[in-house]
Backbone as CSV, one residue per row, in Angstrom:
resi,resn,N_x,N_y,N_z,CA_x,CA_y,CA_z,C_x,C_y,C_z
1,MET,-23.949,-13.106,10.652,-23.309,-14.134,9.828,-21.828,-14.232,10.184
2,ALA,-21.305,-15.423,10.236,-19.917,-15.636,10.649,-18.941,-15.119,9.600
3,ILE,-17.801,-14.666,10.076,-16.731,-14.219,9.179,-16.019,-15.442,8.600
4,GLU,-15.844,-15.439,7.298,-15.136,-16.511,6.607,-13.785,-16.061,6.060
5,ALA,-13.687,-14.797,5.650,-12.458,-14.299,5.028,-12.113,-12.926,5.572
6,ILE,-10.820,-12.655,5.695,-10.335,-11.357,6.170,-9.408,-10.771,5.120
7,PHE,-9.720,-9.556,4.701,-8.859,-8.803,3.790,-7.932,-7.916,4.617
8,PHE,-6.653,-7.975,4.317,-5.680,-7.099,4.961,-5.042,-6.170,3.946
9,ASP,-4.933,-4.909,4.306,-4.038,-3.991,3.627,-2.612,-4.386,4.021
10,LEU,-1.625,-3.944,3.258,-0.243,-4.308,3.564,0.499,-3.208,4.315
11,ASP,0.613,-2.041,3.693,1.519,-1.012,4.198,0.934,-0.221,5.354
12,ASN,1.685,-0.187,6.440,1.307,0.425,7.707,0.111,-0.257,8.349
13,THR,-0.190,-1.456,7.883,-1.134,-2.344,8.547,-0.398,-3.589,9.024
14,LEU,0.369,-4.202,8.121,1.191,-5.362,8.468,2.680,-5.015,8.477
15,LEU,3.107,-4.246,7.485,4.498,-3.821,7.410,4.596,-2.317,7.646
16,ASP,5.645,-1.917,8.339,5.881,-0.499,8.624,6.443,0.156,7.368
17,PHE,5.543,0.677,6.542,5.977,1.265,5.286,6.753,2.558,5.498
18,ASN,6.362,3.356,6.462,7.041,4.632,6.677,8.530,4.427,6.951
19,ARG,8.836,3.411,7.720,10.239,3.118,8.033,10.969,2.623,6.788
20,ALA,10.325,1.757,6.022,10.945,1.257,4.795,11.134,2.372,3.780
21,GLU,10.176,3.280,3.713,10.277,4.431,2.811,11.507,5.268,3.145
22,ARG,11.674,5.589,4.416,12.818,6.407,4.826,14.133,5.714,4.498
23,ALA,14.196,4.414,4.761,15.431,3.671,4.497,15.765,3.679,3.008
24,ALA,14.768,3.522,2.163,14.997,3.516,0.716,15.441,4.890,0.224
25,LEU,14.796,5.930,0.702,15.163,7.290,0.286,16.573,7.649,0.735
26,GLN,16.954,7.208,1.918,18.298,7.510,2.420,19.386,6.895,1.546
27,LYS,19.061,5.803,0.895,20.025,5.163,0.008,20.023,5.770,-1.387
28,VAL,18.866,6.199,-1.856,18.718,6.621,-3.251,18.993,8.109,-3.462
29,LEU,18.507,8.959,-2.586,18.575,10.401,-2.816,19.995,10.946,-2.979
30,PRO,20.988,10.482,-2.196,22.333,11.029,-2.386,22.865,10.856,-3.808
31,GLY,22.458,9.819,-4.501,22.892,9.612,-5.870,22.349,10.635,-6.833
32,TYR,21.369,11.398,-6.388,20.774,12.460,-7.209,21.104,13.839,-6.645
33,GLY,22.120,13.884,-5.794,22.573,15.158,-5.253,21.701,15.724,-4.160
34,ILE,20.922,14.880,-3.506,20.011,15.340,-2.457,20.417,14.730,-1.126
35,THR,20.607,15.562,-0.123,20.897,15.072,1.217,19.576,14.703,1.891
36,PRO,19.429,13.447,2.320,18.148,12.996,2.892,17.975,13.439,4.337
37,THR,17.819,14.736,4.532,17.591,15.261,5.871,16.186,14.867,6.345
38,PRO,15.937,14.946,7.647,14.581,14.653,8.132,13.521,15.516,7.458
39,GLU,13.879,16.773,7.153,12.925,17.670,6.516,12.607,17.219,5.097
40,VAL,13.618,16.782,4.362,13.407,16.293,2.998,12.564,15.024,3.005
41,LEU,12.877,14.109,3.912,12.115,12.861,4.000,10.656,13.134,4.362
42,ALA,10.445,14.082,5.276,9.079,14.412,5.676,8.317,15.057,4.521
43,ARG,8.985,15.913,3.759,8.316,16.563,2.640,7.972,15.557,1.546
44,TYR,8.882,14.629,1.265,8.544,13.596,0.283,7.325,12.801,0.739
45,HIS,7.283,12.457,2.002,6.157,11.675,2.518,4.843,12.421,2.299
46,GLU,4.847,13.734,2.537,3.654,14.542,2.304,3.263,14.542,0.830
47,LEU,4.252,14.730,-0.041,3.977,14.753,-1.476,3.463,13.403,-1.961
48,ASN,4.057,12.350,-1.451,3.636,11.012,-1.852,2.193,10.748,-1.444
49,ASP,1.851,11.080,-0.203,0.483,10.896,0.266,-0.499,11.697,-0.585
50,TYR,-0.126,12.930,-0.901,-1.010,13.787,-1.690,-1.277,13.175,-3.064
51,HIS,-0.234,12.708,-3.724,-0.408,12.189,-5.077,-1.187,10.878,-5.089
52,TRP,-0.990,10.020,-4.069,-1.791,8.798,-4.012,-3.250,9.102,-3.699
53,LYS,-3.493,10.141,-2.923,-4.869,10.571,-2.676,-5.523,10.991,-3.995
54,GLN,-4.781,11.668,-4.851,-5.319,12.073,-6.152,-5.646,10.871,-7.022
55,LEU,-4.866,9.803,-6.885,-5.192,8.582,-7.617,-6.504,7.988,-7.102
56,GLU,-6.667,7.946,-5.786,-7.897,7.412,-5.200,-9.118,8.195,-5.672
57,LEU,-8.940,9.499,-5.887,-10.038,10.352,-6.337,-10.248,10.282,-7.844
58,GLY,-9.366,9.585,-8.530,-9.485,9.456,-9.974,-8.894,10.611,-10.753
59,ASN,-8.080,11.437,-10.085,-7.519,12.616,-10.742,-6.181,12.354,-11.413
60,LEU,-5.499,11.291,-11.029,-4.205,10.942,-11.607,-4.159,9.464,-11.927
61,THR,-3.332,9.098,-12.879,-3.065,7.689,-13.163,-1.922,7.221,-12.278
62,ARG,-1.742,5.916,-12.197,-0.643,5.357,-11.418,0.710,5.861,-11.933
63,GLU,0.876,5.895,-13.252,2.139,6.341,-13.834,2.417,7.803,-13.479
64,GLN,1.373,8.623,-13.472,1.550,10.020,-13.105,1.941,10.172,-11.646
65,VAL,1.332,9.395,-10.776,1.684,9.443,-9.355,3.159,9.137,-9.175
66,MET,3.608,8.055,-9.807,4.992,7.624,-9.653,5.970,8.739,-10.021
67,GLN,5.698,9.418,-11.107,6.624,10.451,-11.575,6.405,11.787,-10.878
68,TYR,5.161,12.223,-10.753,4.904,13.587,-10.292,5.373,13.824,-8.870
69,ARG,5.289,12.822,-8.000,5.717,13.012,-6.614,7.187,13.396,-6.546
70,PHE,8.018,12.775,-7.413,9.444,13.103,-7.425,9.731,14.342,-8.263
71,ASP,8.964,14.580,-9.319,9.103,15.834,-10.062,8.916,17.014,-9.125
72,ARG,7.885,16.921,-8.298,7.580,18.019,-7.371,8.678,18.173,-6.329
73,LEU,9.184,17.060,-5.806,10.260,17.137,-4.822,11.500,17.787,-5.424
74,LEU,11.889,17.356,-6.604,13.058,17.925,-7.271,12.872,19.414,-7.509
75,GLU,11.686,19.797,-7.948,11.397,21.205,-8.212,11.517,22.030,-6.940
76,GLU,10.925,21.545,-5.853,10.961,22.297,-4.602,12.377,22.440,-4.056
77,LEU,13.211,21.423,-4.306,14.587,21.457,-3.804,15.530,22.177,-4.757
78,GLY,15.024,22.556,-5.938,15.864,23.239,-6.913,16.920,22.343,-7.521
79,VAL,16.591,21.058,-7.637,17.526,20.067,-8.180,17.019,19.616,-9.542
80,SER,17.897,19.630,-10.534,17.496,19.146,-11.850,17.563,17.623,-11.861
81,GLY,16.646,17.015,-12.581,16.634,15.566,-12.640,15.339,15.065,-13.233
82,ASP,15.284,13.784,-13.457,14.142,13.125,-14.066,13.363,12.407,-12.964
83,GLY,12.166,12.878,-12.691,11.365,12.279,-11.633,11.045,10.824,-11.878
84,ALA,10.849,10.465,-13.146,10.525,9.075,-13.468,11.706,8.162,-13.163
85,ARG,12.917,8.601,-13.502,14.106,7.790,-13.220,14.339,7.671,-11.722
86,LEU,14.145,8.755,-11.005,14.312,8.722,-9.555,13.277,7.789,-8.929
87,SER,12.065,7.828,-9.443,11.026,6.943,-8.942,11.391,5.479,-9.164
88,ASP,11.922,5.167,-10.335,12.330,3.788,-10.627,13.416,3.325,-9.663
89,ALA,14.403,4.198,-9.427,15.496,3.845,-8.517,14.969,3.627,-7.101
90,TYR,14.064,4.478,-6.681,13.467,4.356,-5.352,12.681,3.061,-5.226
91,GLU,11.867,2.770,-6.212,11.059,1.550,-6.154,11.928,0.309,-6.095
92,ASN,12.981,0.288,-6.897,13.881,-0.875,-6.893,14.530,-1.049,-5.531
93,GLN,14.923,0.062,-4.910,15.529,-0.022,-3.580,14.502,-0.451,-2.546
94,LEU,13.293,0.075,-2.661,12.234,-0.293,-1.734,11.927,-1.786,-1.822
95,ALA,11.870,-2.297,-3.036,11.562,-3.709,-3.234,12.642,-4.607,-2.650
96,ALA,13.890,-4.192,-2.802,15.013,-5.016,-2.358,15.385,-4.787,-0.903
97,GLY,14.882,-3.713,-0.305,15.293,-3.336,1.035,14.659,-4.177,2.130
98,GLU,15.045,-3.854,3.353,14.546,-4.590,4.516,13.093,-4.237,4.790
99,ASN,12.332,-5.210,5.275,10.952,-4.999,5.665,10.828,-5.040,7.182
100,PHE,9.916,-4.250,7.715,9.758,-4.133,9.156,8.293,-4.396,9.511
101,TYR,8.061,-5.424,10.316,6.696,-5.746,10.713,6.141,-4.706,11.691
102,ILE,4.861,-4.391,11.542,4.147,-3.663,12.578,4.074,-4.570,13.801
103,GLU,4.249,-3.987,14.979,4.238,-4.775,16.216,2.962,-5.604,16.323
104,GLY,3.132,-6.899,16.520,2.010,-7.796,16.704,1.438,-8.380,15.427
105,ALA,1.857,-7.863,14.270,1.274,-8.320,13.007,1.607,-9.774,12.716
106,ARG,2.845,-10.159,12.962,3.264,-11.529,12.683,2.460,-12.517,13.527
107,GLU,2.317,-12.215,14.795,1.587,-13.094,15.695,0.103,-13.152,15.327
108,LEU,-0.448,-12.023,14.906,-1.851,-11.983,14.513,-2.111,-12.885,13.310
109,LEU,-1.270,-12.797,12.297,-1.454,-13.630,11.110,-1.303,-15.108,11.440
110,ASP,-0.331,-15.434,12.277,-0.137,-16.838,12.662,-1.390,-17.393,13.325
111,ASP,-2.071,-16.560,14.085,-3.282,-17.002,14.766,-4.467,-17.103,13.803
112,LEU,-4.601,-16.169,12.905,-5.789,-16.094,12.058,-5.760,-17.037,10.856
113,LYS,-4.575,-17.327,10.341,-4.531,-18.063,9.074,-5.026,-19.500,9.193
114,GLU,-5.111,-20.027,10.405,-5.668,-21.364,10.596,-7.187,-21.340,10.746
115,LYS,-7.762,-20.148,10.853,-9.190,-20.020,11.137,-9.982,-19.386,9.998
116,TYR,-9.314,-18.572,9.176,-10.006,-17.812,8.143,-9.247,-17.884,6.822
117,VAL,-9.946,-17.553,5.748,-9.294,-17.354,4.458,-8.706,-15.945,4.493
118,LEU,-7.388,-15.842,4.417,-6.742,-14.540,4.476,-6.441,-14.040,3.069
119,CYS,-6.792,-12.784,2.833,-6.577,-12.151,1.535,-5.820,-10.846,1.739
120,LEU,-4.883,-10.576,0.874,-4.161,-9.307,0.909,-4.711,-8.421,-0.195
121,ALA,-5.000,-7.169,0.127,-5.524,-6.212,-0.845,-4.696,-4.944,-0.761
122,THR,-3.924,-4.655,-1.804,-3.007,-3.531,-1.753,-3.049,-2.711,-3.032
123,ASN,-2.921,-1.399,-2.869,-2.810,-0.484,-4.004,-1.347,-0.383,-4.422
124,GLY,-0.700,-1.489,-4.602,0.734,-1.469,-4.810,1.179,-1.656,-6.235
125,ALA,2.406,-1.192,-6.506,3.079,-1.540,-7.746,3.410,-3.026,-7.655
126,ALA,2.993,-3.788,-8.634,3.037,-5.246,-8.521,4.435,-5.775,-8.255
127,HIS,5.425,-5.302,-9.003,6.763,-5.880,-8.843,7.369,-5.533,-7.489
128,VAL,7.030,-4.363,-6.964,7.525,-3.968,-5.645,6.851,-4.799,-4.566
129,GLN,5.535,-4.894,-4.609,4.812,-5.607,-3.568,5.131,-7.096,-3.569
130,ARG,5.217,-7.686,-4.748,5.533,-9.115,-4.820,6.880,-9.412,-4.178
131,GLN,7.875,-8.587,-4.456,9.197,-8.829,-3.883,9.195,-8.592,-2.378
132,ARG,8.493,-7.563,-1.938,8.423,-7.287,-0.499,7.699,-8.411,0.235
133,LEU,6.635,-8.922,-0.376,5.909,-10.035,0.238,6.782,-11.274,0.331
134,HIS,7.552,-11.528,-0.725,8.446,-12.692,-0.718,9.556,-12.517,0.321
135,ASN,10.180,-11.339,0.331,11.300,-11.111,1.243,10.873,-11.150,2.705
136,SER,9.649,-10.714,2.981,9.156,-10.693,4.359,8.552,-12.026,4.781
137,GLY,8.292,-12.900,3.810,7.648,-14.171,4.106,6.138,-14.103,4.163
138,LEU,5.578,-12.929,3.922,4.131,-12.764,3.999,3.398,-13.468,2.865
139,ASP,4.073,-13.734,1.779,3.400,-14.396,0.654,2.889,-15.782,1.032
140,LYS,3.439,-16.367,2.075,3.011,-17.702,2.511,1.776,-17.653,3.412
141,ASP,1.391,-16.461,3.854,0.284,-16.341,4.804,-1.082,-16.191,4.142
142,PHE,-1.098,-15.817,2.860,-2.357,-15.439,2.236,-2.795,-16.438,1.181
143,ALA,-4.089,-16.786,1.252,-4.666,-17.661,0.232,-4.809,-16.921,-1.086
144,HIS,-5.038,-15.612,-1.010,-5.207,-14.786,-2.203,-4.479,-13.463,-1.996
145,ILE,-3.770,-13.017,-3.025,-3.079,-11.736,-2.989,-3.612,-10.893,-4.144
146,PHE,-4.247,-9.774,-3.809,-4.852,-8.899,-4.806,-4.075,-7.581,-4.856
147,ILE,-3.447,-7.314,-5.980,-2.647,-6.105,-6.175,-3.311,-5.263,-7.252
148,SER,-3.562,-4.011,-6.936,-4.367,-3.166,-7.816,-3.817,-3.083,-9.231
149,GLU,-2.502,-3.005,-9.359,-1.928,-2.906,-10.699,-2.274,-4.123,-11.544
150,LYS,-2.291,-5.299,-10.937,-2.642,-6.521,-11.651,-4.133,-6.573,-11.974
151,LEU,-4.953,-6.044,-11.071,-6.401,-6.070,-11.275,-6.865,-4.944,-12.188
152,GLN,-5.960,-3.988,-12.454,-6.282,-2.812,-13.270,-7.429,-2.005,-12.658
153,ALA,-7.450,-1.964,-11.353,-8.414,-1.163,-10.600,-7.817,-0.903,-9.228
154,ASP,-8.079,0.262,-8.674,-7.485,0.655,-7.408,-8.506,0.666,-6.284
155,LYS,-8.051,0.328,-5.074,-8.884,0.585,-3.910,-9.126,2.092,-3.824
156,PRO,-10.306,2.554,-3.488,-11.453,1.811,-2.964,-12.537,1.545,-4.014
157,SER,-12.182,1.463,-5.275,-13.201,1.334,-6.316,-13.951,0.011,-6.200
158,ALA,-15.213,0.032,-6.623,-16.000,-1.196,-6.650,-15.368,-2.214,-7.585
159,ALA,-14.728,-1.735,-8.661,-14.102,-2.644,-9.622,-13.003,-3.470,-8.968
160,PHE,-12.267,-2.857,-8.038,-11.212,-3.588,-7.340,-11.813,-4.739,-6.541
161,TYR,-12.816,-4.443,-5.731,-13.394,-5.480,-4.885,-14.227,-6.474,-5.683
162,ASP,-14.827,-6.030,-6.781,-15.537,-6.976,-7.652,-14.575,-8.047,-8.147
163,ALA,-13.370,-7.618,-8.542,-12.365,-8.566,-9.014,-11.916,-9.498,-7.899
164,CYS,-11.802,-8.965,-6.693,-11.416,-9.798,-5.550,-12.455,-10.884,-5.296
165,PHE,-13.706,-10.486,-5.228,-14.744,-11.456,-4.894,-15.015,-12.443,-6.022
166,ALA,-14.653,-12.078,-7.235,-14.774,-13.031,-8.336,-13.846,-14.221,-8.122
167,ALA,-12.759,-13.996,-7.366,-11.818,-15.071,-7.060,-12.195,-15.835,-5.799
168,LEU,-13.312,-15.429,-5.161,-13.767,-16.067,-3.918,-15.214,-16.528,-4.097
169,PRO,-15.470,-17.446,-4.999,-16.855,-17.806,-5.342,-17.662,-18.396,-4.199
170,GLY,-17.020,-18.978,-3.207,-17.768,-19.603,-2.116,-17.979,-18.703,-0.922
171,ILE,-17.559,-17.436,-1.034,-17.623,-16.528,0.112,-18.493,-15.329,-0.224
172,LYS,-19.463,-15.052,0.647,-20.342,-13.911,0.472,-19.673,-12.651,1.025
173,ARG,-20.035,-11.536,0.460,-19.417,-10.280,0.887,-19.691,-9.978,2.357
174,GLU,-20.857,-10.347,2.834,-21.177,-10.091,4.233,-20.439,-11.029,5.184
175,GLU,-19.669,-11.969,4.626,-18.872,-12.889,5.442,-17.404,-12.460,5.494
176,THR,-17.139,-11.208,5.132,-15.758,-10.733,5.069,-15.568,-9.486,5.919
177,VAL,-14.313,-9.210,6.225,-13.944,-8.005,6.958,-12.691,-7.435,6.310
178,MET,-12.579,-6.108,6.292,-11.408,-5.429,5.741,-10.638,-4.780,6.871
179,VAL,-9.341,-5.039,6.950,-8.463,-4.462,7.966,-7.456,-3.565,7.266
180,GLY,-7.444,-2.284,7.624,-6.523,-1.366,6.967,-6.292,-0.117,7.780
181,ASP,-5.377,0.722,7.291,-4.999,1.929,8.034,-5.522,3.209,7.401
182,SER,-6.174,3.115,6.238,-6.591,4.319,5.528,-8.108,4.429,5.476
183,LEU,-8.631,5.551,5.943,-10.066,5.785,5.871,-10.546,5.882,4.432
184,THR,-9.646,6.303,3.533,-10.056,6.495,2.138,-9.879,5.245,1.307
185,SER,-8.692,4.679,1.280,-8.462,3.556,0.370,-8.926,2.223,0.935
186,ASP,-8.894,2.049,2.250,-9.298,0.771,2.856,-10.728,0.805,3.369
187,ILE,-10.997,1.738,4.264,-12.257,1.715,4.976,-13.415,2.172,4.097
188,LYS,-13.186,3.144,3.228,-14.237,3.555,2.300,-14.656,2.388,1.421
189,GLY,-13.688,1.634,0.927,-14.003,0.474,0.111,-14.751,-0.570,0.898
190,GLY,-14.326,-0.787,2.137,-14.961,-1.796,2.961,-16.378,-1.448,3.362
191,LYS,-16.738,-0.168,3.338,-18.069,0.244,3.758,-18.960,0.636,2.584
192,SER,-18.506,0.400,1.365,-19.246,0.896,0.211,-20.540,0.142,-0.030
193,GLY,-20.683,-1.016,0.616,-21.890,-1.799,0.396,-21.707,-2.830,-0.704
194,ARG,-20.659,-2.666,-1.506,-20.399,-3.633,-2.562,-19.156,-4.444,-2.235
195,ASP,-18.554,-4.116,-1.099,-17.279,-4.726,-0.768,-17.406,-5.486,0.548
196,ALA,-16.308,-5.534,1.297,-16.365,-6.209,2.586,-17.418,-5.560,3.477
197,ASP,-18.104,-6.380,4.262,-19.224,-5.879,5.047,-18.773,-5.155,6.300
198,ARG,-17.686,-5.598,6.911,-17.218,-5.002,8.146,-15.820,-4.451,7.930
199,VAL,-15.477,-3.475,8.744,-14.155,-2.887,8.619,-13.501,-2.798,9.987
200,VAL,-12.181,-2.859,10.010,-11.408,-2.722,11.240,-10.390,-1.626,11.009
201,LEU,-10.367,-0.671,11.908,-9.504,0.493,11.757,-8.493,0.526,12.900
202,PRO,-7.208,0.293,12.615,-6.211,0.367,13.687,-6.208,1.740,14.352
203,GLU,-5.735,1.802,15.577,-5.771,3.044,16.346,-5.027,4.179,15.658
204,ARG,-3.967,3.847,14.882,-3.171,4.905,14.290,-3.635,5.288,12.903
205,ALA,-4.748,4.742,12.447,-5.237,5.068,11.117,-5.634,6.533,11.038
206,SER,-5.573,7.084,9.832,-5.872,8.487,9.628,-6.713,8.671,8.386
207,GLU,-7.081,9.898,8.128,-7.875,10.210,6.946,-7.148,9.782,5.687
208,ALA,-5.850,10.069,5.627,-5.097,9.729,4.431,-4.532,8.325,4.502
209,GLY,-4.297,7.813,5.723,-3.600,6.548,5.831,-2.227,6.717,5.222
210,THR,-1.772,5.707,4.476,-0.499,5.846,3.781,-0.697,6.208,2.343
211,GLY,-1.845,5.845,1.781,-2.025,6.033,0.350,-1.002,5.251,-0.422
212,THR,-0.440,4.217,0.175,0.737,3.616,-0.386,0.476,2.673,-1.524
213,ASP,1.531,2.436,-2.257,1.503,1.528,-3.374,2.618,0.540,-3.257
214,GLY,3.261,0.537,-2.098,4.441,-0.284,-1.982,5.619,0.463,-2.519
215,SER,5.387,1.603,-3.089,6.468,2.500,-3.458,6.139,3.871,-2.918
216,GLY,5.038,3.859,-2.194,4.593,5.076,-1.607,3.146,5.006,-1.357
217,ALA,1.527,1.760,-0.974,0.395,1.461,0.056,-0.072,0.529,0.542
218,GLY,-0.485,0.980,-0.169,-1.356,0.329,0.378,-1.721,-0.746,0.247
């Protein structure tokens, strides 16, 4: 059956989230008495991935992920502070900061959007992702934008994709493909049998992917 619609993940599929993450942390952390060394940035990235993985497994809520990742970082660095406040500052900087396209992503979308119904599917914080999409110009490329916080369900849950397909009444699930960088949040959902029928995995995809939320995905 022919493909009619393509679902894209956002972070580290279309936009280089890792680079944007580092840039945001470099601006925010000094205000909390933390020097953003490469080691600190790498450790935050590990903690962020871990906590988003726990959300995918149903072990944490979105609000807990946002706070706990920074609570843990502050604790490990021996710095007193409020993880929730630091998370808010980081998200605001991430939303307002520069966006960096993955090589070839812009050209790919320009080619595909005239041929298919393009949908964005992200495990993102809505206000962060909406601003990033607007600032990057990506909001003009997609017929439908599905953000987990708005749908009140996260990838890779069936509830997330059920909500997506409810907005696509003329398109069958077997007529769709999911493109993403995470084996857990993107590809697992795409292969669940209730979601997109085919999946595309970029060469750099990993078991964890980014686990991002636009403040730390997907």
